[in-house]
C-alpha positions in Angstrom: 0.0 0.0 0.0 1.7 3.2 -1.1 -1.0 5.8 -0.7 -1.9 7.6 2.5 -5.6 7.8 1.6 -5.8 4.0 1.2 -4.0 3.5 4.5 -6.3 5.9 6.2 -9.3 4.2 4.7 -8.1 0.8 6.0 -7.5 2.0 9.5 -10.6 4.2 9.7 -12.9 1.5 8.3 -11.8 -1.3 10.7 -11.6 1.0 13.7 -15.0 2.5 13.0 -16.6 -1.0 12.7 -15.0 -2.3 15.9 -16.1 0.8 17.9 -19.6 0.5 16.5 -19.8 -3.2 17.5 -18.6 -2.4 21.0 -21.0 0.5 21.3 -23.9 -1.8 20.5 -23.0 -4.3 23.2 -21.4 -2.2 25.9 -21.8 1.6 25.1 -20.2 2.7 28.3 -16.9 1.2 27.2 -16.6 3.6 24.3 -14.6 6.4 25.9 -12.2 8.8 24.2 -9.2 6.7 25.4 -10.8 3.5 23.9 -11.3 5.3 20.6 -7.7 6.3 20.4 -6.4 2.9 21.4 -8.6 1.2 18.8 -7.2 3.5 16.0 -3.7 2.9 17.2 -4.1 -0.9 17.2 -5.5 -0.9 13.7 -2.6 1.3 12.5 -0.2 -1.2 14.2 -2.0 -4.0 12.4 -1.4 -2.2 9.1 2.3 -2.0 9.9 2.5 -5.7 10.7 0.9 -6.4 7.3 3.5 -4.1 5.7 0.7 -1.8 4.5 2.5 1.3 5.6 5.7 0.6 3.7 5.2 3.1 0.9 2.7 5.5 2.5 5.4 8.0 3.6 3.9 8.9 7.0 6.2 11.6 8.5 4.5 11.7 11.9 2.6 8.5 12.9 1.1 10.1 16.0 -0.3 13.0 14.0 -1.7 10.6 11.4 -3.6 8.7 14.1 -4.8 11.8 15.8 -6.1 13.2 12.5 -8.1 10.0 12.0 -9.4 10.2 15.6 -10.4 13.9 15.0 -12.2 12.9 11.8 -14.1 10.1 13.7 -15.2 12.5 16.5 -16.3 15.1 14.0 -18.5 12.6 12.2 -19.8 11.3 15.5 -21.1 14.8 16.3 -23.0 14.6 13.0 -26.2 13.1 14.5 -29.0 12.9 12.0 -32.3 13.3 13.9 -35.1 10.8 13.1 -38.0 12.0 11.0 -41.7 12.1 11.7 -44.8 11.1 9.8 -48.5 11.3 9.5 -50.6 8.7 7.7 -54.0 7.5 6.6 -56.5 6.3 9.2 -56.5 2.8 7.7 -52.7 2.3 8.4 -51.9 -0.8 10.4 -48.2 -1.4 11.3 -46.9 -4.7 10.0 -43.1 -4.6 10.0 -42.5 -5.5 13.6 -44.7 -8.6 13.3 -42.7 -9.8 10.3 -39.2 -8.6 11.3 -37.9 -11.8 12.7 -39.2 -13.8 9.8 -37.6 -11.7 7.1 -34.3 -13.1 5.8 -32.4 -9.8 5.8 -29.7 -9.6 3.2 -29.7 -6.4 1.2 -30.2 -4.0 4.2 -27.3 -5.5 6.3 -25.1 -5.4 3.1 -25.9 -1.7 2.6 -25.5 -0.9 6.3 -22.0 -2.5 6.3 -21.1 -0.6 3.1 -22.1 2.7 4.7 -20.1 1.9 7.9 -16.9 0.5 6.3 -16.6 2.1 2.9 -18.5 5.4 3.4 -17.4 5.6 7.0 -20.8 6.8 8.3 -21.0 7.1 12.1 -23.1 4.5 14.0 -25.6 7.3 15.0 -26.2 8.4 11.5 -26.7 4.8 10.3 -29.2 4.3 13.3 -31.2 7.4 12.1 -31.3 6.0 8.5 -32.3 2.6 9.9 -35.1 4.2 11.9 -36.4 6.4 9.0 -36.4 3.6 6.5 -38.2 1.3 8.9 -40.9 4.0 9.5 -41.4 4.6 5.7 -41.5 0.8 4.9 -44.0 0.3 7.7 -46.3 2.9 6.2 -46.0 1.1 2.8 -47.9 -2.2 2.6 -46.6 -5.7 3.5 -45.9 -7.1 0.0 -46.8 -10.6 1.2 -50.3 -9.7 2.2 -53.0 -11.5 0.3 -55.3 -8.6 -0.5 -54.6 -5.8 -3.0 -53.1 -2.5 -2.0 -52.4 0.9 -3.6 -50.4 3.3 -1.4 -49.3 6.8 -2.3 -46.7 8.5 0.0 -44.3 11.4 0.0 -40.9 11.8 1.7 -39.8 15.4 2.2 -36.2 16.4 3.0 -34.0 19.5 2.6 -32.0 20.1 -0.6 -28.9 17.8 -0.7 -29.6 16.3 2.7 -29.4 12.6 2.0 -32.6 11.6 0.1 -30.7 9.3 -2.2 -29.1 7.4 0.6 -32.5 7.1 2.3 -34.3 5.7 -0.7 -31.5 3.2 -1.4 -31.9 2.0 2.1 -35.6 1.8 1.5 -35.0 -0.2 -1.6 -32.8 -2.6 0.3 -35.4 -3.2 3.0 -38.3 -3.4 0.5 -36.3 -6.1 -1.4 -35.7 -8.1 1.8 -39.4 -7.7 2.7 -40.5 -9.2 -0.6 -41.2 -6.4 -3.1 -40.7 -7.9 -6.6 -40.3 -4.9 -8.9 -38.5 -1.6 -8.0 -38.7 1.3 -10.4 -36.8 4.5 -9.7 -37.7 7.7 -11.6 -34.6 9.8 -11.5 -35.2 13.3 -12.9 -35.5 14.5 -16.5 -31.9 14.7 -17.6 -29.5 11.9 -18.5 -26.8 13.3 -16.3 -29.0 13.0 -13.2 -30.3 9.5 -14.2 -26.8 8.3 -14.8 -25.6 9.6 -11.5 -28.5 8.0 -9.7 -28.0 4.7 -11.5 -24.3 4.7 -10.3 -25.3 5.4 -6.7 -27.9 2.6 -6.8 -25.4 0.2 -8.3 -22.9 1.1 -5.5 -25.5 0.9 -2.7 -28.0 -1.7 -3.8 -27.4 -3.6 -7.0 -23.7 -4.3 -6.4 -22.4 -4.4 -10.0 -21.8 -2.2 -13.0 -23.9 -3.6 -15.8 -21.8 -1.8 -18.4 -18.5 -3.4 -17.4 -19.8 -6.5 -15.6 -17.6 -5.7 -12.6 -18.7 -5.9 -9.0 -18.9 -2.5 -7.3 -19.8 -1.0 -3.9 -21.9 -3.4 -1.8 -21.4 -6.2 -4.4 -17.6 -6.6 -3.8 -17.2 -10.2 -2.8 -20.9 -10.9 -2.9 -22.7 -13.7 -4.8 -26.2 -12.4 -4.7 -27.5 -9.5 -6.8 -30.8 -7.9 -7.9 -31.7 -8.1 -11.6 -30.7 -4.7 -13.2 -32.8 -3.6 -16.1 -30.8 -0.4 -16.8 -27.1 0.6 -16.6 -25.2 3.8 -15.8 -24.9 4.6 -19.5 -28.3 3.4 -20.7 -31.9 4.2 -19.8 -34.6 1.7 -20.6 -35.1 1.4 -24.3 -35.1 -1.3 -27.0 -31.4 -2.1 -26.5 -31.9 -2.5 -22.7 -35.0 -4.5 -23.4 -33.0 -7.0 -25.4 -30.7 -7.7 -22.4 -33.8 -8.9 -20.5 -35.1 -11.0 -23.4 -37.1 -14.0 -22.2 -37.0 -12.8 -18.6 -40.2 -13.1 -16.6 -40.7 -11.8 -13.1 -41.7 -15.3 -12.0 -38.4 -16.7 -13.3 -36.2 -14.9 -10.7 -36.1 -14.9 -6.9 -34.4 -11.5 -6.7 -36.1 -8.1 -7.3 -35.9 -6.5 -10.7 -34.7 -2.9 -10.6 -35.0 -0.1 -13.2 -33.6 3.4 -13.0 -35.5 5.6 -15.5 -35.4 9.2 -16.8 -38.8 10.9 -16.7 -39.1 10.7 -20.4 -42.2 9.7 -22.4 -40.3 7.2 -24.5 -38.6 5.5 -21.5 -41.9 5.3 -19.6 -43.8 3.9 -22.6 -41.1 1.2 -23.1 -41.1 0.2 -19.4 -44.9 0.2 -19.2 -45.1 -2.3 -22.1 -42.3 -4.5 -20.7 -44.0 -4.7 -17.3 -47.3 -5.5 -18.8 -45.8 -8.3 -20.9 -43.4 -9.8 -18.4 -44.8 -9.3 -14.9 -47.7 -10.8 -13.1 -50.5 -8.5 -11.8 -50.0 -10.0 -8.3 -46.3 -9.0 -8.3 -45.7 -6.2 -5.8 -44.3 -2.9 -7.2 -42.4 -0.1 -5.4 -42.1 3.0 -7.5 -39.8 5.6 -6.1 -40.2 9.0 -7.7 -37.1 11.2 -7.1 -37.8 14.9 -7.5 -41.4 14.1 -7.3 -42.5 17.7 -7.9 -40.8 17.8 -11.3 -42.4 16.4 -14.4 -44.6 14.0 -12.4 -47.3 16.6 -11.6 -50.4 16.7 -13.8 -49.7 20.0 -15.5 -52.9 19.7 -17.6 -55.1 19.6 -14.5 -56.6 23.0 -15.2 -57.7 21.8 -18.6 -59.4 18.7 -17.1 -56.8 16.6 -18.9 -53.9 14.4 -17.8 -50.4 15.3 -18.8 -48.4 12.5 -20.5 -45.8 11.7 -17.8 -48.3 12.0 -15.0 -50.6 9.6 -16.9 -47.7 7.2 -17.6 -46.8 7.0 -13.9 -50.4 6.2 -13.1 -50.4 3.6 -15.9 -47.5 1.8 -14.3 -49.1 1.8 -10.9 -52.3 0.5 -12.5 -50.6 -2.6 -13.9 -50.2 -4.1 -10.5 -52.8 -5.1 -7.9 -50.1 -4.4 -5.3 -48.4 -1.1 -5.7 -46.7 1.6 -3.6 -45.7 5.0 -4.9 -43.2 6.9 -2.8 -42.2 10.4 -4.0 -39.1 12.2 -2.7 -38.6 15.9 -2.9 -37.1 18.9 -1.1 -39.8 21.2 -2.5 -43.2 19.6 -2.0 -45.3 22.6 -2.9 -46.8 21.2 -6.1 -47.3 17.8 -4.4 -49.5 19.0 -1.6 -51.5 21.1 -4.1 -52.6 18.1 -6.1 -56.4 17.6 -6.0 -56.8 14.9 -3.3 -60.0 13.7 -4.9 -58.8 13.5 -8.5 -59.7 10.2 -10.2 -59.8 9.1 -13.8 -61.6 5.9 -14.8 -58.7 4.9 -17.1 -55.6 6.3 -15.2 -56.9 5.9 -11.6 -56.1 8.2 -8.8 -53.6 11.1 -9.0 -50.4 10.9 -6.9 -51.6 13.0 -4.0 -49.8 11.5 -0.9 -53.0 10.3 0.7 -51.3 7.3 2.5 -48.5 9.2 4.3 -46.1 12.1 4.4 -42.8 11.5 6.1 -40.4 14.3 6.8 -36.6 13.6 7.1 -35.0 15.8 9.7 -31.7 17.6 9.0 -28.9 17.5 11.6 -27.2 20.5 13.1 -24.3 20.0 10.7 -26.5 20.7 7.7 -25.3 23.7 5.7 -28.7 25.2 5.0 -30.6 28.5 5.0 -30.3 29.1 8.7 -26.5 29.2 8.4 -26.2 30.8 5.0 -28.7 33.7 5.6 -28.5 34.1 9.3 -26.2 37.1 9.1 -27.2 38.5 5.7 -27.8 42.0 7.1 -24.3 42.2 8.7 -21.7 44.4 7.0 -19.8 41.2 6.1 -21.8 38.0 6.3 -19.8 34.8 7.1 -20.7 32.8 3.9 -22.7 35.2 1.7 -21.2 37.7 -0.8 -23.3 40.1 -2.8 -23.1 40.6 -6.6 -23.1 44.3 -7.3 -22.2 43.9 -11.0 -24.6 41.2 -12.3 -23.9 40.3 -16.0 -26.2 42.5 -18.1 -26.1 44.2 -21.5 -26.9 47.7 -22.8 -29.8 47.7 -25.2 -30.4 50.1 -28.1 -32.0 52.6 -25.8 -28.9 52.7 -23.5 -30.7 50.7 -20.7 -29.2 47.8 -18.8 -31.2 44.6 -19.6 -30.8 40.9 -19.0 -29.1 38.8 -21.6 -31.4 36.7 -23.9 -31.0 33.5 -25.8 -28.3 33.9 -28.5 -26.4 36.6 -26.7 -22.8 36.1 -25.5 -21.0 37.4 -22.5 -18.1 39.6 -23.5 -16.3 40.1 -20.2 -16.4 38.4 -16.8 -17.9 40.5 -13.9 -15.3 41.4 -11.3 -17.5 39.6 -8.7 -17.1 36.3 -10.7 -13.3 36.9 -10.8 -13.4 37.3 -7.0 -15.3 34.0 -6.7 -12.9 32.1 -8.9 -9.9 33.3 -6.9 -11.7 32.4 -3.7 -12.2 28.9 -5.0 -8.5 28.6 -5.7 -7.5 29.8 -2.3 -10.1 27.6 -0.6 -8.8 24.6 -2.5 -5.2 25.4 -1.4 -6.4 25.5 2.2 -8.0 22.0 1.8 -4.9 20.7 0.2 -3.0 21.9 3.3 -5.7 20.1 5.4 -4.7 16.9 3.7 -7.8 16.7 1.6 -5.9 16.8 -1.7 -7.6 13.6 -2.8 -11.1 14.9 -2.2 -13.4 16.4 -4.8 -13.6 20.2 -4.9 -16.2 22.0 -7.0 -17.3 25.5 -7.9 -20.7 26.2 -9.5 -21.4 29.1 -11.9 -25.1 29.6 -12.7 -25.7 33.0 -14.3 -28.1 32.3 -17.1 -30.6 29.7 -18.4 -29.3 30.2 -22.0 -26.7 27.9 -23.5 -25.1 30.7 -25.5 -24.3 32.7 -22.3 -23.1 29.5 -20.6 -20.8 28.7 -23.6 -19.2 32.2 -23.7 -18.9 32.2 -19.9 -17.0 28.9 -20.1 -14.5 30.4 -22.5 -14.0 33.5 -20.4 -13.6 31.5 -17.2 -11.2 29.1 -18.8 -9.1 32.0 -20.1 -9.0 33.7 -16.6 -8.3 30.4 -14.9 -5.5 29.8 -17.4 -4.0 33.2 -16.6 -4.1 32.4 -12.9 -2.6 29.0 -13.4 0.2 30.5 -15.5 1.0 33.0 -12.8 1.1 30.4 -10.1 3.4 28.1 -12.1 5.6 31.0 -13.0 5.9 32.9 -9.7 4.5 31.0 -6.7 7.8 29.2 -6.2 9.6 32.5 -5.6 10.0 34.0 -2.1 6.8 35.6 -0.9 7.7 39.3 -1.3 9.3 38.8 -4.7 6.3 36.8 -6.0 3.9 39.4 -4.9 6.1 42.1 -6.4 6.4 40.7 -9.9 2.9 39.1 -10.4 -0.3 41.2 -10.3 -2.4 38.0 -10.4 -0.6 36.6 -7.3 -1.3 39.9 -5.6 -5.0 39.4 -6.5 -4.9 36.0 -4.9 -3.2 37.4 -1.9 -5.9 40.1 -1.5 -8.5 37.4 -1.8 -6.8 35.4 1.0 -6.8 38.5 3.2 -10.4 39.2 2.5 -11.7 35.7 3.0 -9.4 33.4 4.9 -6.7 35.5 6.7 -8.3 34.6 10.1 -8.0 30.9 9.2 -5.3 28.5 10.3 -3.0 29.1 7.3 -0.9 32.2 6.6 -0.2 33.4 3.1 3.2 31.7 2.9 1.5 28.3 3.5 -1.2 29.1 0.9 1.3 30.3 -1.7 3.4 27.1 -1.2 0.3 25.0 -1.9 -0.9 26.9 -5.0 1.1 25.0 -7.6 -0.2 21.6 -6.4 -3.7 23.1 -6.1 -4.2 24.5 -9.6 -2.6 21.7 -11.6 -5.7 19.6 -12.0 -8.2 22.5 -12.2 -10.5 22.5 -15.2 -13.8 24.0 -16.4 -16.8 22.1 -17.7 -20.1 23.2 -19.3 -23.2 21.3 -18.3 -26.0 21.7 -20.7 -27.8 20.0 -23.6 -25.3 21.4 -26.2 -22.2 20.3 -24.4 -20.5 16.9 -24.3 -18.8 17.7 -21.0 -19.6 15.6 -17.9 -19.0 15.7 -14.2 -17.1 12.4 -13.6 -16.6 12.0 -9.9 -16.0 8.2 -10.3 -12.8 7.7 -12.1 -10.7 10.6 -10.9 -10.5 13.3 -8.2 -12.2 16.4 -9.5 -11.1 20.0 -9.0 -13.7 21.6 -11.3 -15.6 24.8 -12.1 -19.0 23.7 -13.5 -20.9 26.2 -15.6 -24.5 25.6 -16.4 -28.2 26.4 -15.8 -31.1 24.0 -15.2 -28.9 21.0 -15.3 -27.0 22.2 -12.3 -30.2 21.8 -10.2 -32.8 19.2 -9.6 -31.0 16.5 -7.8 -27.6 16.8 -9.4 -24.8 16.6 -6.8 -21.7 18.7 -7.1 -19.3 16.8 -4.9 -17.3 19.0 -2.5 -19.1 22.2 -3.6 -17.3 25.0 -2.0 -17.9 28.2 -4.0 -21.2 29.1 -5.7 -21.8 32.0 -8.1 -25.6 32.5 -8.7 -26.4 35.5 -10.8 -29.9 34.8 -12.0 -33.4 34.6 -10.6 -36.2 32.1 -10.9 -39.7 33.1 -9.9 -41.1 29.9 -8.4 -40.3 28.7 -4.9 -39.4 25.2 -6.0 -37.2 26.2 -8.9 -35.3 28.7 -6.6 -34.7 26.1 -3.9 -33.6 23.4 -6.4 -30.9 25.7 -7.8 -29.5 26.1 -4.3 -27.0 23.3 -4.7 -24.8 25.0 -2.1 -27.0 23.6 0.6 -26.0 20.2 2.0 -23.5 18.6 4.3 -20.1 20.2 4.1 -18.4 18.3 7.0 -14.7 19.3 7.4 -14.8 22.2 4.9 -17.8 24.3 5.7 -15.5 27.1 6.8 -14.3 27.5 3.2 -17.8 27.8 1.6 -18.8 31.0 0.0 -22.0 31.9 -2.0 -22.3 34.9 -4.4 -25.8 36.2 -5.2 -27.6 39.4 -5.7 -29.4 41.1 -2.7 -32.7 40.4 -4.4 -31.9 36.7 -4.6 -31.0 36.7 -0.9 -34.3 38.3 0.0 -36.2 35.8 -2.1 -34.2 32.8 -0.8 -34.7 33.9 2.8 -38.5 34.2 2.3 -38.8 30.9 0.5 -36.8 29.1 3.1 -39.2 30.5 5.8 -42.2 29.4 3.7 -40.7 25.9 3.3 -40.0 25.6 7.0 -43.6 26.8 7.7 -44.9 24.0 5.5 -42.7 21.5 7.3 -43.9 22.8 10.6 -47.5 22.3 9.4 -46.7 18.7 8.6 -45.2 18.3 12.1 -48.3 19.8 13.6 -50.4 17.4 11.6 -48.4 14.5 13.1 -48.9 15.9 16.6 -52.6 16.3 16.0 -52.9 12.7 14.7 -54.5 13.9 11.5 -54.4 12.2 8.2 -53.4 13.6 4.8 -57.0 13.9 3.7 -58.0 15.6 6.9 -55.3 18.2 7.5 -55.3 21.1 5.1 -52.0 22.7 4.2 -51.2 26.3 3.4 -48.1 27.9 1.9 -47.1 31.5 2.5 -47.1 33.5 -0.7 -44.7 36.3 -1.6 -46.3 39.7 -2.5 -46.5 40.2 -6.3 -43.2 38.7 -7.5 -42.7 35.0 -6.7 -45.0 32.1 -7.4 -45.3 29.0 -5.1 -44.8 26.8 -8.1 -45.4 27.2 -11.8 -49.1 27.9 -12.6 -49.5 24.6 -14.5 -48.4 22.7 -11.3 -50.7 24.5 -8.8 -53.3 21.8 -9.3 -56.2 22.4 -6.9 -54.3 25.1 -5.0 -56.0 28.5 -4.6 -55.2 31.8 -3.0 -56.8 31.9 0.4 -56.3 32.3 4.1 -54.2 29.9 6.2 -56.6 29.4 9.0 -60.3 29.0 9.3 -62.2 32.0 10.7 -62.9 30.7 14.2 -63.0 34.1 15.9 -66.3 34.2 17.9 -67.3 30.8 16.4 -68.2 27.4 17.8 -67.0 24.1 16.4 -68.0 20.5 17.3 -67.6 16.8 16.6 -70.2 15.6 14.2 -69.1 12.0 13.5 -67.5 9.0 15.3 -65.6 6.0 14.0 -67.6 3.1 15.4 -64.9 0.5 16.3 -65.1 -0.4 19.9 -61.4 0.5 20.3 -61.9 4.0 18.9 -65.0 4.8 21.0 -63.4 3.6 24.2 -60.1 5.4 23.4 -61.8 8.8 23.0 -63.7 8.3 26.2 -60.5 7.4 28.0 -58.8 10.5 26.8 -61.6 12.6 28.2 -61.3 10.8 31.6 -57.6 11.4 31.6 -58.2 15.2 31.3 -61.0 15.3 33.9 -59.0 13.2 36.4 -56.1 15.6 36.0 -58.3 18.6 36.6 -59.6 17.1 39.8 -56.2 15.8 40.8 -54.6 19.2 40.4 -57.3 21.0 42.2 -58.9 23.2 39.6 -62.0 25.1 40.8 -65.3 23.6 39.7 -69.0 24.2 40.3 -72.2 22.4 39.4 -74.3 24.0 36.6 -76.4 21.0 35.6 -73.1 19.6 34.4 -69.6 20.3 35.9 -67.9 23.6 35.0 -64.1 24.0 35.7 -62.4 27.4 35.8 -58.9 28.6 34.8 -57.7 25.6 32.9 -54.5 26.3 31.0 -54.6 26.1 27.2 -51.8 23.5 27.2 -54.1 20.9 28.6 -56.7 21.7 26.0 -54.1 21.4 23.2 -52.9 18.1 24.7 -56.4 16.7 24.7 -57.2 17.8 21.2 -53.9 16.4 19.9 -54.6 13.0 21.4 -58.3 12.8 20.4 -58.9 10.5 17.3 -61.1 12.5 15.0 -63.2 10.8 12.4 -62.4 11.8 8.8 -66.2 12.3 8.4 -66.1 15.1 11.0 -64.5 18.0 9.1 -65.4 20.7 11.6 -63.5 19.1 14.4 -60.2 18.5 12.7 -57.9 19.4 15.7 -55.1 21.2 13.8 -57.1 24.4 12.9 -58.5 24.6 16.4 -55.0 24.3 17.8 -53.7 27.0 15.5 -56.4 29.3 16.8 -55.7 28.4 20.4 -52.1 29.4 19.9 -53.2 32.8 18.5 -55.3 33.3 21.6 -52.3 32.4 23.7 -50.4 35.2 22.0 -53.1 37.6 23.1 -52.8 36.4 26.7 -56.1 34.6 26.5 -54.7 31.2 27.7 -57.2 30.2 30.5 -60.2 28.1 29.6 -63.5 26.9 31.0 -64.1 23.1 30.7 -67.7 22.1 31.0 -68.9 18.4 31.2 -72.4 18.4 29.8 -75.2 16.3 31.4 -78.3 14.9 29.7 -81.9 14.4 30.9 -82.7 12.3 33.9 -85.0 10.0 31.9 -82.1 8.8 29.9 -80.4 7.3 33.0 -77.1 6.3 31.4 -74.4 7.4 33.8 -70.9 8.9 33.2 -68.7 8.8 36.3 -65.3 10.2 37.1 -63.6 11.0 40.3 -66.4 12.0 42.7 -68.8 13.1 40.0 -71.7 11.2 38.4 -73.5 12.7 35.4 -76.1 11.5 32.9 -74.9 10.9 29.4 -76.4 12.9 26.5 -78.4 10.9 24.0 -77.6 11.4 20.4 -79.3 9.3 17.7 -77.8 8.2 14.3 -78.2 10.7 11.5 -78.3 10.5 7.8 -75.2 8.8 6.4 -74.5 6.6 9.4 -72.9 3.3 8.4 -71.7 0.2 10.2 -68.2 1.9 10.4 -69.2 5.6 11.1 -71.8 7.2 13.4 -73.1 10.5 12.0 -74.7 12.7 14.6 -78.3 13.5 13.7 -78.4 16.8 11.8 -74.6 16.9 12.4 -75.2 18.8 15.6 -73.7 17.4 18.7 -73.9 20.4 21.1 -77.1 21.9 22.4 -77.9 25.4 21.2 -76.2 28.1 23.3 -74.5 25.6 25.6 -71.6 28.2 25.9 -73.9 30.3 28.0 -73.0 28.2 31.0 -69.7 30.1 31.4 -71.3 33.5 31.5 -72.5 35.4 34.6 -76.2 36.4 34.6 -75.2 40.0 33.7 -73.1 38.8 30.8 -75.9 36.5 29.5 -78.4 39.4 29.7 -76.0 41.7 27.8 -75.4 39.0 25.1 -79.2 38.5 24.6 -79.9 42.2 24.5 -77.3 42.8 21.8 -78.6 39.7 19.8 -82.3 40.9 20.1 -81.4 44.3 18.7 -79.7 42.6 15.7 -82.3 39.9 15.0 -85.5 40.4 17.0 -87.6 37.3 17.8 -84.9 34.8 16.9 -83.4 32.1 19.2 -80.1 32.9 20.8 -77.1 31.1 19.3 -73.6 30.2 20.4 -72.3 33.1 18.4 -74.5 35.5 20.5 -73.0 34.3 23.8 -69.4 34.1 22.4 -69.8 37.8 21.3 -69.4 38.9 25.0 -67.3 36.0 26.3 -63.8 36.8 27.5 -62.5 33.2 27.6 -62.9 30.1 25.5 -64.7 27.0 26.6 -64.2 23.3 25.9 -67.4 21.3 26.3 -67.1 17.6 26.8 -70.1 15.5 25.8 -70.4 12.1 27.5 -72.6 10.3 25.0 -75.0 7.4 24.7 -75.3 6.8 20.9 -78.8 5.3 20.7 -82.4 5.8 19.6 -85.2 7.2 21.7 -88.1 4.8 22.2 -90.0 4.3 19.0 -87.5 6.2 16.8 -85.8 3.0 15.5 -88.9 1.7 13.9 -89.3 5.0 11.9 -85.6 5.0 10.8 -84.9 4.3 7.2 -81.1 4.4 6.5 -79.8 5.1 3.1 -76.3 3.7 3.5 -77.3 0.0 3.8 -79.4 -2.7 5.5 -80.9 -1.3 8.7 -79.9 -4.1 11.0 -76.4 -4.3 9.6 -75.9 -0.6 10.5 -77.8 -0.6 13.8 -78.6 -4.1 15.2 -81.7 -3.3 17.3 -83.8 -0.6 18.9 -82.0 -1.1 22.2 -78.4 -1.1 20.8 -76.3 1.6 22.5 -72.7 2.7 22.0 -70.7 4.9 24.4 -68.0 7.5 23.9 -67.2 11.2 24.6 -67.2 14.0 22.0 -66.4 17.7 22.3 -67.4 21.1 21.2 -65.5 24.4 21.6 -66.6 28.0 21.8 -64.1 30.7 20.9 -64.6 34.2 22.2 -64.7 37.1 19.8 -61.3 38.8 19.9 -61.1 40.4 16.5 -58.6 37.8 15.2 -58.5 37.6 11.5 -57.5 34.6 9.3 -53.9 35.0 8.0 -54.1 36.2 4.4 -51.4 35.7 1.7 -51.4 31.9 1.5 -51.9 29.3 -1.2 -54.1 26.5 0.3 -54.8 23.0 -0.9 -58.2 21.5 -1.6 -58.3 19.8 1.8 -58.0 23.0 3.7 -60.4 24.7 1.4 -63.1 22.1 2.1 -62.5 22.4 5.8 -63.0 26.2 5.7 -66.1 25.8 3.7 -67.5 23.3 6.2 -67.1 25.9 9.0 -68.9 28.5 6.9 -71.7 26.1 6.0 -72.5 25.0 9.6 -75.9 26.3 10.6 -76.3 27.6 14.1 -80.1 27.4 13.9 -80.0 23.7 13.4 -78.5 23.0 16.8 -80.7 20.9 19.1 -82.2 22.3 22.3 -81.3 20.9 25.7 
């Protein structure tokens, strides 16, 4: 072994694995001393095996210490586990099957990440947890009945989505999925890059060369690969699978496809001809908001690629679609009710949404834009001379297609010099064998990109010539004779003088730094490619759209972004500078205009707001078709997503107008477990109120005073709301409660309602005994769901119970002046209320005597729905009255169809239809 990097990889890989094994069995044993001893022993082992003979290690102790420091840095990179919300019908299955699954692909991938990729045990644990959670929300492929799942995984830009779905593929294969199709973007460069990563992490061989790679080194078991790293699925690829039927193989068949009409048409035909309908399909849609969305929705049509995806899913009786994206705006705006007789359902994530969490080491918006208003931000540099041209009227305008750039902006020259100095510092760090990249994205037009490439190449050539000619001279002499070296010296002073290397060290490393530097142009007219596989790259990549959307620029250190896109998702996908920059984050710099910074900061906040809503949805135990989502809109300039991708989205208000309104449960899922669960949650709250000594009084029922809003939120979050009860979805109520908290209105009344004595069905808790309210089945009741008659659970004006006689009289006087002769409603009493009220309704779901005989249900056979006149079911529901505080819904949002329907249901509820006590 004659290479320090190979030696470091050997020592690190074996030490890392040994430490991980010990940490699993005896974690207390893993101390700093144990870590250092383990690395030292593996270095000694390398010496015994004569693996250090040609490695030229000048200082063995420093070599070992550097490895230990690298290990401890990676150990600090703890990737938090994600969170999910899912459909009501979800039933976990993975734990029941775990011990029966013959795990092969997942342990192989896990070992590859640990030994070859040198991931820390904690990071692998997070990946293991996340992929378990996602797989569990997919269906068990061995179940006998059919399934059709639609899910979405959301993660930050360049935060490990590919590693996650390769892990998911491995586990899905072990669990028994027969066919795995990965849709990998719309460009060959991205599809090829994804194919290569899947070959390294899952397939285990390079189909082009026939050589084993990555996880496959030394292995004898492999999936069947239908595509290669140089070939999408087409007639040539089809010939390599000639005669193959899914029933002929025991291993999964894997395809990595470009989202292209021809590729999708070819794979659809092959799957129909060579797979059984009862085979199980996992379709992973990378960059699921790009090309997959039905962009013809507004025309009541289905766009071709969207339709082809739905065609593929429709081939199989057992299918699971899992989209991955960092920009889920278009996905959540898909019409959740869209269905076509031929194509089936759209790809709205009705089954689950899972959000991958980023670790503190993630180089994201919080770090990049945190100090944007400072005189000199840490990472951000502003472009004050964006590339523009003078038109015939003498005005500065943007370049158009066909134009060429005549001269590099000074800011781009600054960025190129910064890249050189940053690379020199990394070479001094011992990272000379690592990839180092710079991105230049200043126009969507190929003509501008081509001319920029020539100019950058010329300027880089001048700098390289100056380095080769003068960097070997003494410092003072070199700076005196070379203006370009003086420019590099000024760049070092401006950017990295407070780092660990002085100019003398940087100058000494420049010759070795610039030697391999080159420039590539990435677009449809160029044959250049980013080849990170066969050689270490030190590259300046110039391009437009192809430098976004999933493409990874390895070791990206300097970014120059001098253009603007006007859609949230397009902007964020161009931000390739986000990602994990462990070990070289301090060298990263991003150039952009001040307007771009403003836009990126806003979109980052809007994205985080959407993620927070998903997290809130999980906390509220809501399902994708229950919980409406809203995306903050930017005034005038930016769009959430392209207009043809907005689906059923519409401009609206984020929250329902609950100010001075009452809401209530109107339906109950009828399984004994659900009814009993919701009653138990009410008892938990009431026993806590009594146990903690909250003041109460008897007002027919029991009225508690001064209850903190945190207890109300906790109760609503745990309550299992039926999907048929739109007005009681907990999340909008919780949002409004938090608004009241901000006003200081955080103390509640809790009232336990009581029914009529003749009903004589008791509800008991602590020292109290009340009579349950009777509610009969209403129209639409089925054997699975109880619809409250007239969809009115609470008695008219029940909120009056919290008011004093004077307050009640005032409310009724005001109401009489507004609408003489009408019954008083909840809104009348809430108009004068100062605090909100939660009303718990202990219920007996049953018919009054004689009513059963007159009941004619429309949803099925009478006795199948309700067995007899005496049949009774018990549970607890709730209603809430919010005081009128002048709170307005939040304007400036784009809302999806689920939220719109919820808001309409609040507006449509009729106060006058409420039953009397």
